[in-house]
N, C-alpha and C positions, 0 to 999 in steps of 0.2 A: 364496262357496265358499272353502274353505281347503285348499290342496294338501298342507299338512303332515299332514293326517289320514291319508293313505294310506301315509306313510313307515314307520310301525311294522309294516306288512304287507309292503311291497315290499322293504325293506332286508334282512331275513333270508332272503328267497327268493333275491335276487341273490347274497348272500354264500354261501348254501348251494350254489347252482349253480356258483360259482367253485371251491368245495371239491371238488365232484364231478369237475371237470375236472383239478384238481391233487391227485389222490387221495393221493399218497405224501408230500406236503409237509406234515407234521404241524405244523411251526412256523407255517406260513401258516394252517392251520386254527385253531390256538389264537389267533393274533393277530386273524384276521378275526372269530372268534366273539366275543371280548371287545370288539373295536372296534364291531361291529354292536350289541351289547347296550348299550354305552356311548352310542352315537348314539341308540338308541331311548329311553334314559333322558333324554338332552338334549332330544330332540323332545317327549317327554312333559311335561317341565318347562315348555317354551315353550308347549305347548298348555294347560297348567294356567293360566298367566298370561293367555292369550287368552280362555279360558272365564270366568275370574274377572272380566275387564273387559268382554268383549264377548258373553258368553253362549255357548250351545251352538254348536259349529262343525260345519259340514256340508260334504260334497263329493259332487257328482253326477257319477259316472263317465261319460265320453263326452258330458257336457253335457246328458244326459237328466234332466229335472226329475222329482222324486218326484210321484206314485208309480209312474211308468212305467219309470224306469231304476234302476240299482244305486246306492244311497245309502249313504255312510259317515257316521256320526254320532259325534262326540266330545263327550260330556258329562262332567261332573266325575266321575261314578261310573266310567265306562269308562276314563278316562285315569288315574285313580288306580290302577286295577288293572293297566293297562299298565306304569306306572312301577314299582310294587312287583314285578310279575312279572319285569321286566327286571333289577331289582336282585338279586332272589333267584337268578335263573338265572345271572347273572354270578358270584355267589359259588359256586354249585354247580359251574360249569364250572372255576373256579379250583381247587376241591377235586378235580375229576376229573383235572386235570393230573397229580396224584401218586397217583391211585388206580384209574383206569379201565383202565389197561393198554394197551400198544402195539397189541395185536391188535384191540381194540375201536376204538381211534382210527383204525386203518387201514381199518376197515369203516364209515366215514362217520359216526362218532359225533357229531362237531360239526355236520356238515351236517344230520343228522336232528334234532338239538336245535334248530337254527335254523328248520327247516321246521315243527317242532312249535310254536315261538314264533310263527311267522307265522299258523298256524291259531288259536292262542290269541288273539292280538291281533285277528285278523279277527273272531273270535266276539264280542269285546268291542266292536268298532267298527262292525260291520255294522248297517244300518238296515232290513233285511228278513229275513224268517224263512227263506226258501229259502237265502240266502247264509249264514245262521247254520248251516244244515245242511251246506253245502259246507265252511265253515271247520272245523266239527266233524270232518268226514271227513279233511281235510288234517291236523289235529291227531292224529286217531286212527291214520291210516295210519303216520305217523312213530312214534307210540307203540308200534304193533304190532312194529315192527322193534327199537326201543330195548329193549322188555321182553324180547325173545328174543335180543338180540345177545350173543354169547358161547356160546350153545348148551348150557348145562348142563342136566342132566336136569330139575331143579326148575323152571328157567326155561321149558323147552319145555312142561312139564305145565301150569304156571300161565298161560303165554301163550295156550295153547289155550283155556282157560276165559275169559280176559280178552277174546280176540278174538271168541269165540262170543257172549258176553253183549253186547258192544258192537255186533256185527252185528245181533243181535236188536233192540236198542234203536234202532239207526239205521233199520231197516226200519219199526218202529212210528213213528219220527219222520217218515219220508217219507209214510206212510199218513195221519198226523195233518195234515201240510201239505196233502195232496191234499184231504182232507175240508174243511179250513178254506178253501182256495181255491174249492172248489165252492160253499161257502156265502156267502163274502164277496166273491169276485171280485178279490181283491188279496192280496199277500203283504208289502207294505210295512208295517212295524210301526206307524208313525204313522197310516197310512190304515186299517189294521185297527182301531186304537183308535177312530177316528171311526165306522167302520161298525158295530162291536159296540155302541158307545154308542147308535147309532140304532135298532138292532133288538132290543137287550136280550141278556142272557146266559142265557136259559133254554133248555130243551129240548135240541136237538141241539148247540148251541154249548157248553152246559155239559158235555156228553159229550166234545166235542173238547178242551175245556179240561182235563178230567180225563185224557185220553189224553196230552196234552202234559206234564202233571204226572208221569205214570208214566214217560214217556221221560226227562225230565230228572232224576227221582229215581234212576233206574238209573245215569245218567251221573255224577251227583253223589255217589252212595253214600248216598242218603237212604233209610233203611229197607231197601231192596233192596241191601244192601252185602255180601252173602255172598261176592262175587268179590274184594272189595278187599283184605282182610288178606293172603291168600295171594299175590295178584298183585303187590302192592307189596313184599311181603317177599321175593319171588324176584328182583327186579331189583337190579342193583348199586346201591350206596349213593347215588351222585350222581344216578342216574336216578330212584330211588325218591323222593329229596328233591324233584326237579323235578315228578314226578307228583303227590305229596301237596300241594305248594304250588300247582300250577296246574290240573291236569286236573279235580279235583273242584270247583275254584272256578269253572270255566267252566260246569259244570252248575248251581251255585248262582246264578251271574250270570244264566243263562237263566231260572231260576225267578223270580228277583226282577224281571227286566226284563219278562217276559211277564205276570206276575200283578200288576204295578203299572201297566203301560201298556195292556194289551189286556183281560185277564180280571180286572178289579178291581171289578166291579160287584156281585158276590155274595160278599163276604168272610165272611159267616156260614157259607158252604159251602166255598169254595175255601181261604180262609186258615185256617179252623178245621181243615180236613183236613191242610193243611201243618203246622199246629201239632201235630196228633196224630202225624203221621209223624216230626216232629222229636223229640217226647217219647220215642217208642218207640226211635228211633235212638240217643238219648243213653243210655237205660237199657241197651239191648243192647250198645252199644259199651263202656260202663263195666263191664258184667259181664264182657265178654271181656278187657278190660285188667286187671281185678282177678284173673281166674281163671288167667291164664297166668304162667309163670315163664321166659319166653323174651323177650329184648329186642325182637326184630323184631315179635313178636305183640303185645306190650304197646303198642309205639309205633303200630303200624298201627291197632289198635283205638281208640287215642286220636285218630287222624285221623278216625275215624267219629264220635266224640263231638263234635268240633269242628264237623262238618257240621250235626249236629242243633242245636247251640247257636246257630249263625249264623242258621239259618232259624226258630228260635224267636222271635227278635226281629222278623223280618219278618212272621211269622204274626200278631203282635199288631197290625200295621198301624197303629201309633201313631207319632207323631213321635219320642218317646223310644226306642221299641223299634227302629225302623229306624235311628236314629242309632247305637244299640248294635251292630246288625248290621254297619254300615259300619266302625266302629272294630274290631270283632272279626274281620271278614273280612280287613282289612289285617294285623292282628296274627297271624292264623292262617296266612297265607301265609308270614310270616317265621318264626314259631316252629316250624311243622311241618317246614320245611326244616332248621332248626337242630337240632331234636331227633333227626331221622333221620340227619343227618350225625354227630352226637355218638354215637348208638347204633351206627352203622356203623363209626365209628372204634374204639369199644370192641371190637367183634367182630374188626376187622382186627388189633388188637394182641394179643388173647387167643386168637383162633382158635376161639371158641365164643360162642354167644348165650345159653347156659344160665346163669341167675343163680347157681345153686348151685355152679358150677364156678369162680367167680372172687371175689376180694375184695382190698381194700387197694390198689387201683390208684392212689388219690390220692397215695400216697407216691412213685410213679414219675412220675405226670403230674398235678401239682396244678392246672395251668391247665385241663386237660380236666375235672377233677373240679368245679372251681368254676364253669366254664361250664355244666356239666350241672346243677348246683344252681340257678343263676340261671334256666336254661331251664325247669326243673321248676316253679319258683315262678311264672314268667311264664305257663306253660301252664295252671296252676291258677287264675290270675287274682289272685295275691297282689299288693297294692300295694307299691311304686309302678311296677310293671312293666307292659308293654303290654297284657296281658290284662285288667287291672283295669277300665279305663273301659268297655270293651265289655260286660263281665259286669254291671257296675252298671246301665248303661242298658238292657240286654236284660231284666234282672230287673224293673226299674222299668216297662218297657214292657209286659211280660206281666201285671204286677199292675194297671196302668192299664186294660188291656183285659179285666180280670176273668178272665184265664187264670192264676189262682193256682196251679193244679195244674202248669202248664207252667213257671212260675217256680220252683216248689218242686223239680221234677225237675232243672232246671238247677243249682240250688244243691247238691242232693244229689249229682248226678253230678260236680260240680266237686270235692267232697271225695274221691270215688272216684278221680278223675283224679290228684289230689295223692298219694293213697296209692299208686297203681300206679306213678307215676313215681319217688316217693321210695323205693319198693321196689327199683327199679333202682339208685338212688344208694347206698342203705345196703348193698345186696348187693355192688355192684361196687367202690365206692370206700372203704367203711368197713372196719374190721377189719384183720387181719394180711395182709400182702402174700403172695400165693401164686404170684406171677409174677416170676421172676428176669429180669434184663435179657437174659441170654443165651438165655432161653427164649421171648422175644417172637416172635410169629408175623409181625409186621410192624413198621413204623415210623410214627411220627406226623409225620415230616419232610414239610413242605409242606402238611399237612392243617389245622393249627391256625389260620392267618391267616383263612381263609374263615369258620370258626366263630366266631372272635373278633369279626369284623366284624358278623356277624348278632347276636351277643350284645350288642354295643354298640348295635346298631339297636333291639333289643327294649327295652333300658333307655332309650334316647333317646326312643322312641315313647311310653313310659309317662311319663317326666318332662316331655317336651315336648308333651303332649297339647293344650295351649292353642295351640301353634304351628300345628297342622293343623285346629283346630276350625272355622275359616271354610270350609276346603275340604270337610270332612265335611258341614257344614250345607248347602252348595251341592249336594252329591251327594244328600243326603236330600231336599232340596227338589225335585230333578229326579225322584226316584222317586215322591214323594207328589203331585206336580203334573204330570200327564200333558200338560196344555195347553202347558207350556213346551217339551216335546219335540215335540209336534205342530206348534206354531207355528214352531219352528226348521226342521222338515223340510218341511212343506207350505205354510208362509207363511200369510198371513191368509185365503186362500181356503178352506183346509181340505178341499177336494174332497168 
């Protein structure tokens, strides 16, 4: 057992509770939030080293062995997501210092962000499906408050839709868990894998698997994403960046975990269906991004395209395809946060999100313009930036699985993504400047460092892809080899 595994969940909860007690000490809130995220990053790095040398790390809470007690499991896949999530959230909170406003800060903004991180990390590290539901709810309850904090009309309208959809999906999630427990008699993921392998994945179990896929598709924004563009567009910039970077990724993680560990026996049905959903999601998301001339809408529809692209690689269920999904998942967490922060900064400076009402901003803010240019190319997968390796591997994986149609959709929508993002760049930054310094609606003071760091990170991830190759391969091996996960959790007995 490894007690380090629980720290990414416990630390943000403790820090958040301290913030609630000291409500009016905003400096303490800021310090504690950054300290906590920094410590989560350090713990994640230590866990990565332990996993690399000693294999998957586990913790049985209360000393109850799996499958009877609550188990936390830290494999390479989960810990990489915890590390990148902490890094991105750190940058978003630094951005929030200068943008979120004192009123939101005094209404527990930082505490809620840490509670959300606790739910996200718990979802990544839990070893049983009921506690996955619990961690989802912790994350969602915090997000309900964050998306409505400030109380503007558009926030209240979109938060109602967001809460309603997530309550519906959570109800279906609980129903699916109940059916699965009635059939299998266990909720531990490793134990479920053994039981489903013994009885097969036909009949009622296939129906339960499909219900889980519907639930996680709603939460990830896969195909059923109609709630996402409006909800994410209504939130303040820093909150929207955290949501786009983390919340949809938890749904993606749940799909990958469940359909590689438990429901992996009928890929001709389940994974093909995931591939179809991924293809439709990419097409519809790209159509929305191309059609709109509003910054928030274009960027949020690009969030949708990324969801489909990640799961296209997993749908191929090949070594190359899943490797591409891992690379692209890490890239997407970084680049979506960056592009939303950049878009939010543009709106903050100009007072509008309509592309036709602005131009020539690069003359006043050249750093902002070139960061957006780099982010646009990274988002489209142009080498040598971080989006390129994942797109190459995902495309190769879909072709290897004979899903040529899915690979073709991915390449076509990548061009549409590039067009939609460059449409923002050409409209906002190119041409004559129509914004005088004394007419600026806001200031970029304090906003640029966070975005600069994420820009450097997307460049470094692309140029230094060989440096993380071994970690990615260990993550892929854990996804494609369920026996390693089962052995780490249940031991040689296998129950």
